C-alpha positions as a Markdown table, in Angstrom:
| # | Residue | x | y | z |
|---|---|---|---|---|
| 1 | Met | 23.8 | 8.1 | 0.6 |
| 2 | Lys | 25.1 | 4.5 | 1.1 |
| 3 | Lys | 21.7 | 3.5 | 2.7 |
| 4 | Leu | 19.8 | 4.9 | -0.2 |
| 5 | Thr | 22.0 | 3.0 | -2.7 |
| 6 | Ile | 21.4 | -0.2 | -0.8 |
| 7 | Ile | 17.7 | 0.3 | -0.7 |
| 8 | Phe | 17.6 | 1.2 | -4.4 |
| 9 | Leu | 19.6 | -2.0 | -5.3 |
| 10 | Ile | 17.4 | -4.2 | -3.1 |
| 11 | Ile | 14.2 | -2.9 | -4.7 |
| 12 | Ile | 15.6 | -3.2 | -8.3 |
| 13 | Ile | 17.0 | -6.7 | -7.7 |
| 14 | Gly | 13.9 | -7.8 | -5.8 |
| 15 | Ser | 11.7 | -6.5 | -8.7 |
| 16 | Cys | 13.7 | -8.3 | -11.3 |
| 17 | Phe | 13.6 | -11.9 | -9.9 |
| 18 | Leu | 11.7 | -14.3 | -12.0 |
| 19 | Tyr | 10.5 | -17.7 | -11.0 |
| 20 | Ala | 8.3 | -19.8 | -13.4 |
| 21 | Asn | 7.3 | -16.6 | -15.2 |
| 22 | Glu | 6.1 | -15.0 | -12.0 |
| 23 | Leu | 7.4 | -11.8 | -10.8 |
| 24 | Ile | 8.2 | -10.8 | -7.2 |
| 25 | Glu | 6.0 | -7.8 | -6.7 |
| 26 | Tyr | 5.4 | -4.8 | -4.4 |
| 27 | Pro | 8.8 | -4.8 | -2.6 |
| 28 | Ala | 8.7 | -2.9 | 0.7 |
| 29 | Ile | 11.8 | -2.2 | 2.9 |
| 30 | Ser | 11.3 | -2.3 | 6.7 |
| 31 | Pro | 11.8 | 0.9 | 8.6 |
| 32 | Asp | 15.0 | -0.3 | 10.1 |
| 33 | Leu | 16.3 | -1.3 | 6.6 |
| 34 | Thr | 16.9 | -5.0 | 7.7 |
| 35 | Lys | 14.0 | -6.8 | 5.9 |
| 36 | Leu | 12.2 | -6.7 | 2.6 |
| 37 | Ala | 8.6 | -7.7 | 2.4 |
| 38 | Phe | 7.2 | -8.6 | -1.0 |
| 39 | Thr | 4.4 | -10.5 | -2.8 |
| 40 | Phe | 5.1 | -13.8 | -4.5 |
| 41 | Arg | 2.6 | -16.3 | -5.9 |
| 42 | Gly | -0.3 | -14.6 | -4.0 |
| 43 | Asp | 1.4 | -14.6 | -0.5 |
| 44 | Ile | 3.5 | -12.1 | 1.5 |
| 45 | Trp | 7.1 | -13.1 | 2.1 |
| 46 | Ile | 9.9 | -11.5 | 4.1 |
| 47 | Tyr | 13.5 | -11.5 | 3.2 |
| 48 | Asn | 16.0 | -10.9 | 6.1 |
| 49 | Ile | 18.9 | -8.9 | 4.6 |
| 50 | Lys | 21.3 | -9.8 | 7.4 |
| 51 | Ser | 20.7 | -13.5 | 7.6 |
| 52 | Asn | 19.9 | -14.0 | 3.9 |
| 53 | Leu | 16.8 | -16.0 | 4.8 |
| 54 | Thr | 13.3 | -15.8 | 3.3 |
| 55 | Lys | 10.1 | -16.8 | 5.1 |
| 56 | Lys | 6.5 | -17.0 | 4.0 |
| 57 | Leu | 4.5 | -14.7 | 6.2 |
| 58 | Thr | 1.0 | -15.5 | 4.8 |
| 59 | His | -0.4 | -18.9 | 3.7 |
| 60 | Asn | -3.5 | -18.5 | 1.7 |
| 61 | Val | -5.1 | -19.9 | -1.5 |
| 62 | Asp | -6.4 | -16.4 | -2.4 |
| 63 | Met | -4.4 | -13.3 | -3.2 |
| 64 | Asp | -2.5 | -11.4 | -0.5 |
| 65 | Tyr | -0.5 | -8.5 | -1.9 |
| 66 | Arg | 1.0 | -5.0 | -1.5 |
| 67 | Pro | 2.7 | -5.4 | 1.9 |
| 68 | Ile | 3.1 | -2.1 | 3.9 |
| 69 | Trp | 5.3 | -2.0 | 7.1 |
| 70 | Ser | 4.0 | -0.3 | 10.3 |
| 71 | Pro | 6.3 | 2.6 | 11.3 |
| 72 | Asp | 7.8 | 0.5 | 14.1 |
| 73 | Gly | 8.4 | -2.5 | 11.9 |
| 74 | Glu | 6.4 | -4.8 | 14.2 |
| 75 | Tyr | 3.5 | -5.4 | 11.7 |
| 76 | Val | 2.9 | -5.8 | 8.0 |
| 77 | Gly | -0.4 | -4.7 | 6.5 |
| 78 | Phe | -1.7 | -6.0 | 3.2 |
| 79 | Thr | -4.7 | -6.3 | 0.9 |
| 80 | Ser | -6.4 | -9.6 | 0.4 |
| 81 | Asn | -9.5 | -11.3 | -1.1 |
| 82 | Arg | -9.4 | -14.2 | 1.3 |
| 83 | Asn | -13.0 | -13.5 | 2.5 |
| 84 | Gly | -14.6 | -12.6 | -0.9 |
| 85 | Gly | -14.1 | -8.9 | -1.6 |
| 86 | Tyr | -10.7 | -7.2 | -1.2 |
| 87 | Asp | -10.1 | -6.0 | 2.4 |
| 88 | Val | -7.2 | -4.8 | 4.5 |
| 89 | Tyr | -5.4 | -7.2 | 6.9 |
| 90 | Val | -2.6 | -6.8 | 9.5 |
| 91 | Val | -0.1 | -9.5 | 10.7 |
| 92 | Lys | 2.9 | -9.5 | 13.0 |
| 93 | Ser | 6.1 | -9.3 | 11.0 |
| 94 | Ser | 7.4 | -12.3 | 13.0 |
| 95 | Gly | 4.4 | -14.3 | 11.9 |
| 96 | Gly | 0.9 | -15.3 | 13.1 |
| 97 | Val | -2.7 | -15.2 | 12.1 |
| 98 | Pro | -3.7 | -12.1 | 10.0 |
| 99 | Lys | -6.3 | -9.8 | 11.5 |
| 100 | Arg | -9.0 | -8.4 | 9.3 |
| 101 | Ile | -9.3 | -4.6 | 9.6 |
| 102 | Thr | -11.9 | -3.6 | 7.0 |
| 103 | Tyr | -15.1 | -5.2 | 5.9 |
| 104 | Asn | -16.3 | -4.3 | 2.4 |
| 105 | Ser | -18.0 | -6.4 | -0.2 |
| 106 | Asn | -16.3 | -4.5 | -3.0 |
| 107 | Phe | -12.7 | -3.3 | -2.6 |
| 108 | Asp | -10.6 | -1.8 | 0.2 |
| 109 | Gly | -6.8 | -1.5 | -0.6 |
| 110 | Leu | -4.0 | -0.5 | 1.7 |
| 111 | Tyr | -1.7 | 2.1 | 0.3 |
| 112 | Asp | 0.1 | 3.6 | 3.4 |
| 113 | Trp | 0.6 | 3.1 | 7.1 |
| 114 | Gly | 0.8 | 6.5 | 8.9 |
| 115 | Leu | 1.8 | 7.5 | 12.4 |
| 116 | Asn | -0.4 | 6.6 | 15.5 |
| 117 | Asn | -1.7 | 3.4 | 13.7 |
| 118 | Lys | -3.5 | 5.2 | 11.0 |
| 119 | Leu | -4.0 | 3.2 | 7.8 |
| 120 | Tyr | -4.6 | 5.0 | 4.5 |
| 121 | Ile | -6.8 | 3.0 | 2.1 |
| 122 | Gly | -8.5 | 3.4 | -1.2 |
| 123 | Ser | -12.0 | 2.1 | -1.3 |
| 124 | Tyr | -15.1 | 1.7 | -3.5 |
| 125 | Arg | -17.5 | 2.0 | -0.5 |
| 126 | Asp | -18.9 | 5.3 | -1.7 |
| 127 | Ile | -21.7 | 5.3 | -4.3 |
| 128 | Arg | -19.9 | 8.0 | -6.3 |
| 129 | Gly | -16.9 | 5.8 | -6.9 |
| 130 | Lys | -13.4 | 5.5 | -5.5 |
| 131 | Arg | -12.4 | 7.5 | -2.4 |
| 132 | Ala | -9.6 | 7.7 | 0.1 |
| 133 | Tyr | -10.1 | 6.8 | 3.7 |
| 134 | Met | -8.2 | 6.7 | 7.0 |
| 135 | Val | -8.7 | 3.8 | 9.3 |
| 136 | Asp | -7.7 | 3.9 | 13.0 |
| 137 | Leu | -6.5 | 0.4 | 14.1 |
| 138 | Lys | -8.3 | 0.9 | 17.4 |
| 139 | Asn | -11.9 | 1.4 | 16.2 |
| 140 | Lys | -11.5 | 0.1 | 12.6 |
| 141 | Ile | -14.0 | 2.6 | 11.3 |
| 142 | Pro | -13.1 | 4.1 | 7.9 |
| 143 | Glu | -13.2 | 7.9 | 7.8 |
| 144 | Lys | -13.3 | 9.6 | 4.5 |
| 145 | Ile | -10.3 | 11.9 | 4.0 |
| 146 | Val | -11.8 | 14.1 | 1.4 |
| 147 | Asp | -14.9 | 13.9 | -0.8 |
| 148 | Tyr | -13.0 | 13.8 | -4.0 |
| 149 | Asp | -12.2 | 11.2 | -6.7 |
| 150 | Leu | -8.9 | 10.1 | -5.0 |
| 151 | Phe | -7.8 | 6.6 | -4.4 |
| 152 | Lys | -4.1 | 5.6 | -3.9 |
| 153 | Val | -3.0 | 7.6 | -0.9 |
| 154 | Lys | 0.4 | 8.3 | 0.6 |
| 155 | Arg | 1.4 | 10.6 | 3.5 |
| 156 | Asn | 4.4 | 12.8 | 3.9 |
| 157 | Ser | 6.8 | 12.6 | 6.8 |
| 158 | Lys | 4.9 | 15.1 | 8.8 |
| 159 | Asn | 1.6 | 13.3 | 8.2 |
| 160 | Gln | 0.0 | 16.5 | 7.0 |
| 161 | Phe | -0.3 | 16.1 | 3.3 |
| 162 | Leu | -1.7 | 13.2 | 1.2 |
| 163 | Ser | -0.8 | 12.8 | -2.4 |
| 164 | Phe | -3.0 | 11.0 | -4.9 |
| 165 | Ser | -3.2 | 9.9 | -8.5 |
| 166 | Asp | -6.3 | 9.6 | -10.5 |
| 167 | Gly | -7.3 | 9.1 | -14.1 |
| 168 | Thr | -7.0 | 6.3 | -16.7 |
| 169 | Ala | -4.8 | 3.2 | -16.5 |
| 170 | Thr | -1.0 | 3.7 | -16.8 |
| 171 | Trp | -0.7 | 1.5 | -19.8 |
| 172 | Arg | -1.9 | 4.4 | -21.9 |
| 173 | Arg | 1.5 | 6.2 | -21.6 |
| 174 | Asn | 1.1 | 8.9 | -24.2 |
| 175 | Tyr | -2.5 | 9.6 | -23.6 |
| 176 | Lys | -3.2 | 13.3 | -22.9 |
| 177 | Gly | -6.8 | 14.2 | -22.4 |
| 178 | Ser | -9.5 | 14.8 | -19.8 |
| 179 | Asn | -8.9 | 11.4 | -18.2 |
| 180 | Ser | -5.1 | 11.7 | -17.9 |
| 181 | Arg | -3.5 | 10.4 | -14.7 |
| 182 | Asn | -2.6 | 13.4 | -12.5 |
| 183 | Leu | -0.5 | 13.9 | -9.4 |
| 184 | Ile | -2.5 | 15.6 | -6.7 |
| 185 | Met | -1.5 | 16.9 | -3.3 |
| 186 | Tyr | -4.1 | 17.3 | -0.6 |
| 187 | Asp | -3.4 | 19.5 | 2.4 |
| 188 | Lys | -5.7 | 18.2 | 5.2 |
| 189 | Asn | -5.0 | 21.2 | 7.5 |
| 190 | Lys | -6.1 | 23.7 | 4.8 |
| 191 | Asp | -8.6 | 21.4 | 3.2 |
| 192 | Lys | -7.1 | 22.3 | -0.2 |
| 193 | Ile | -6.3 | 20.2 | -3.3 |
| 194 | Lys | -3.4 | 21.2 | -5.5 |
| 195 | Tyr | -2.4 | 19.6 | -8.8 |
| 196 | Ile | 1.3 | 18.9 | -8.7 |
| 197 | Gln | 1.3 | 17.7 | -12.3 |
| 198 | Lys | -1.7 | 18.0 | -14.6 |
| 199 | Tyr | -1.9 | 16.7 | -18.1 |
């Protein structure tokens, strides 16, 4: 319970810091609970909770955002437009040159890092619109998870289910209609989609 309270406080405090009207965004706690990665001014930063030191992990004039830790904490993945379209990159959490993982002229965004070096991305590489893909870090070939209008993917602790949200933008809070945002669970083993919450 104490660890959860600490994590909650770090995320809340990290999300509330303002500097020159710019918000620290996308806080992500490391698997060992000792570091916090976040986006600030278009770069990825890491705050060490024990030493109270912050270091800039990426140095880029374009936008690097949404850091995601690898399960072992050795790497940080992120989404960037440093080569034109938005693609997925990976860098050692200790620093170094980011490695490009996806190549798409439109948009590939990292949303989760699963077991066995599987990255879960949302992409517009399909002619029918947004789709969820899994990318193995070894071969870097995106594999469509399911042919369904799903985008922001997360996996559960057993790496069996993926949950997604679809629909209209979140700024339309009270909107209820055919394009409402829904919470969806996809069971890869049963190849079955279930709506957890449907408006």
